[in-house]
Steps between C-alpha positions, in 0.01 A plus 500: 500500500411734208728797419347840411648654195638845560435774245734768406351850576609846460385776729427876406860593597636237259614249772490140360403227763327151500191418687278197512191704641299774357611743753607829330738609762865524372745350745776738389288807543394373848871457598579842378226680700550298828580758773843469666366565856185507695224242545444459130851402446459199739193328338449310169390691186137374530475608858663836405239559237230400744612759744554759229135450385406649839764781478691331797858613481610470865416343835283785641282472192489115541407531873167669385380166367391187665706174459185335333476795249867456395463115482211534273713687226585312196862410506536521886630158629604369837863591458417867418257524809783359724729774370244775550425388854858480607564834328214673689601348827852612456373860474257455806202491238235257428216425266177701569281301749 
């Protein structure tokens, strides 16, 4: 099995980190900006960015979209969908039909 070489990178804020991909996202910045509560705090950074791209910040905003629309977002995986569905159900909400 081949190993991928990690490259040292520096973000705009001066954080140093290592990544093997060309993804420009700084993991330190992502950790710093993660909300402490709400639906965006419960999902991974890629899923959070996907929701933010549609200006979704809470469950009521999420309920305006179909499950299919949310599943199609880049960064939205099965684990995030499971969390979102459970959170919606807990508040007696659902994805748009």
